[in-house]
Structures are given as structure tokens and as C-alpha cells.
C-alpha positions as CSV (number, residue, x, y, z in Angstrom):
1,M,80.2,41.1,77.0
2,S,81.2,43.0,73.8
3,I,84.3,44.0,72.5
4,G,85.3,47.8,72.2
5,I,87.9,48.7,69.6
6,F,89.1,52.1,70.3
7,V,90.7,53.5,67.2
8,G,92.6,56.7,66.1
9,S,93.1,57.3,62.4
10,D,94.2,60.2,60.3
11,N,93.9,59.0,56.9
12,G,91.5,56.2,57.5
13,T,93.9,53.2,57.1
14,T,93.9,52.3,60.9
15,T,90.0,52.4,60.9
16,D,89.8,50.2,57.7
17,V,91.9,47.6,59.4
18,C,90.0,47.8,62.5
19,E,86.8,47.4,60.6
20,R,88.1,44.2,59.1
21,L,89.2,43.1,62.5
22,A,85.7,43.8,64.1
23,G,84.1,41.7,61.3
24,K,86.3,38.9,62.1
25,L,85.8,39.1,65.8
26,G,82.0,39.4,65.5
27,G,80.1,41.9,67.7
28,A,82.9,44.2,68.2
29,E,82.0,47.9,68.5
30,L,84.5,50.7,66.8
31,I,84.9,53.7,68.9
32,D,86.6,56.7,67.4
33,V,88.8,58.2,70.0
34,A,88.3,61.7,68.6
35,N,84.9,61.3,70.0
36,A,85.3,59.0,73.0
37,S,85.2,59.9,76.8
38,P,87.1,57.9,79.5
39,E,83.7,56.6,80.5
40,D,83.5,54.6,77.4
41,I,86.3,52.4,78.6
42,A,84.0,51.2,81.4
43,K,81.5,49.8,79.0
44,F,83.8,46.9,77.8
45,D,85.7,44.2,79.6
46,R,87.5,43.2,76.4
47,I,89.2,46.1,74.5
48,I,91.5,46.6,71.7
49,L,93.5,49.8,71.5
50,A,94.5,50.7,67.8
51,S,96.6,53.5,66.6
52,S,98.8,54.4,63.7
53,T,102.4,55.4,64.5
54,W,103.3,59.0,63.6
55,G,106.4,61.2,63.5
56,D,109.3,59.9,65.7
57,G,107.0,57.0,67.0
58,D,104.2,59.0,68.4
59,L,100.6,58.0,68.8
60,Q,97.9,59.2,66.2
61,S,97.1,62.8,67.1
62,D,93.5,62.0,68.5
63,W,95.0,59.2,70.6
64,E,97.5,61.7,72.1
65,S,94.5,63.6,73.6
66,Y,92.4,60.6,74.5
67,A,95.5,59.2,76.4
68,E,95.8,62.2,78.5
69,S,92.2,61.9,79.4
70,L,92.7,58.3,80.5
71,E,95.7,59.0,82.9
72,N,93.4,58.3,86.0
73,T,91.5,55.3,84.3
74,D,92.0,52.0,86.0
75,F,92.0,49.1,83.5
76,S,92.1,46.4,86.2
77,G,89.7,43.5,85.3
78,K,89.8,44.3,81.8
79,T,91.6,42.3,79.0
80,V,93.2,44.5,76.5
81,A,94.9,43.9,73.1
82,L,97.0,46.3,71.2
83,L,97.3,47.1,67.5
84,A,99.4,49.4,65.7
85,L,100.1,50.5,62.1
86,G,103.5,51.6,60.9
87,D,105.8,52.0,57.9
88,A,108.8,49.7,58.3
89,D,110.5,51.2,55.2
90,S,110.3,54.9,55.9
91,Y,110.2,54.6,59.7
92,S,112.4,51.6,60.5
93,D,113.7,53.1,63.8
94,T,110.3,53.6,65.3
95,F,108.2,50.9,63.6
96,C,104.9,50.5,65.3
97,D,106.1,52.3,68.6
98,A,102.5,53.1,69.2
99,L,102.2,49.8,70.7
100,Y,104.5,50.8,73.5
101,H,102.5,54.0,74.1
102,L,99.1,52.2,74.0
103,K,100.4,49.6,76.6
104,N,101.2,52.6,79.0
105,V,97.6,53.9,78.6
106,A,96.1,50.4,79.7
107,K,97.6,50.6,83.2
108,G,96.4,47.5,85.3
109,A,94.9,45.7,82.3
110,K,95.8,42.1,81.3
111,I,97.5,42.6,78.1
112,V,97.0,39.7,75.5
113,G,97.9,39.4,71.9
114,E,101.5,39.5,71.6
115,T,102.9,38.4,68.2
116,S,106.0,37.3,66.6
117,T,108.5,39.8,64.7
118,D,109.1,37.0,62.2
119,G,108.3,38.2,58.7
120,Y,108.9,41.9,59.4
121,E,111.9,43.9,58.5
122,F,112.6,47.0,60.7
123,D,115.5,48.3,62.9
124,S,113.9,49.1,66.1
125,S,110.5,49.2,67.9
126,K,109.5,50.3,71.5
127,G,106.6,47.8,70.8
128,V,109.0,44.8,71.1
129,E,109.5,43.2,74.5
130,N,111.3,40.0,75.0
131,G,111.6,39.5,71.2
132,K,108.0,39.8,70.3
133,F,105.6,42.6,69.6
134,I,103.4,43.4,72.5
135,G,100.5,43.3,70.1
136,L,99.8,43.2,66.4
137,A,101.9,45.2,64.1
138,I,100.5,46.0,60.8
139,D,102.4,47.6,57.8
140,E,99.8,48.6,55.2
141,A,102.3,50.8,53.3
142,N,104.8,48.0,52.5
143,A,103.2,44.7,53.4
144,D,99.4,44.9,52.8
145,D,99.6,41.6,51.2
146,K,100.2,40.1,54.7
147,T,97.6,42.0,56.6
148,E,94.7,39.4,56.0
149,D,96.6,36.5,57.2
150,R,98.1,38.4,60.2
151,L,94.4,39.5,61.2
152,N,93.1,36.0,61.0
153,A,96.0,34.5,63.1
154,W,95.6,37.3,65.6
155,V,91.6,36.8,65.9
156,S,92.3,33.2,66.5
157,Q,94.8,33.9,69.2
158,L,92.5,36.6,70.7
159,K,89.6,34.2,70.8
160,G,91.7,31.8,72.7
161,A,92.4,34.4,75.3
162,G,88.6,35.3,75.8
163,F,87.8,37.8,73.1
């Protein structure tokens, strides 16, 4: 089974990160949510949902629309990992809140890929549960020098979870 990486990106940064992730996972297919349908979810058992965080902690604009179209989609039997980009300096109160919103999209899925908040400096995130991010948080605006190591560690973790 292949892996579907569903990505929404306004300025291309999230897509760039997801292309690097796909290369590390091998065989992953990138799906731009601007052109995706709910039926596309059914094609994959292993899914990564990826979005940048905008405004006051919102999903990327294409994700907002796609999330609405997925309201009745059942993710049971699917393994899902979450990835969000954010800016911890400028938006420290809503850093990578997109993780929270993406988790709410994947109703019924087995969520994997939680990561430590160690090494991040931010005030608040809805994407943190029990002291850990519920997925991978990336800050290309302020900590792009850490992205490669974070992706490598996450890929190892995901492969251990069946990706």
C-alpha cells in the first residue's frame, strides 16, 4: 500500500517540506488538497495530512474547504500522521494549531507520529496534547536548520508505525 500525503500550501513552503518527506518515505504520493476529492482518501491506508497554520491558528485556505468536504468521511482502518508548519516567533500563541484541526478531520483514524516539544520555543499550541505535539511541527521561518533532522527522526518513527 502506498502513502498519501495530503498537502495544502499557499506559498509553497509546506509543499517543499512534504516533497522532502515523500522522498524520505519512498513511494509516497503528494495530493494537493486544492484539487482533491473525498474519494481520494479511500485510495490510501496510510495518510499524512499536512497544512501550514494561518491567522489565529487556522488551517491553510484550501484545507478549510477540503476539511468541510471530508466531514462525513470515515477514517476507520486508516493510519494517519499529522504535519503542520508554523511561525513560533510571530505566532507563538497559535504555533502549529493546524495539527489540532487536522486531527479533527481524521475522525476514526489511528493517529501516529506524536513528537516532543523539546527544542521549540512557543507560548501555546492546540496541537499539543499530554505535553507532546500530536504530529510533527515544523518552523521553516525561524528554525529551518532543524527541519532535516526533525524529518529524519519522524520518518524513522513513522516507519516503525507501519508507514
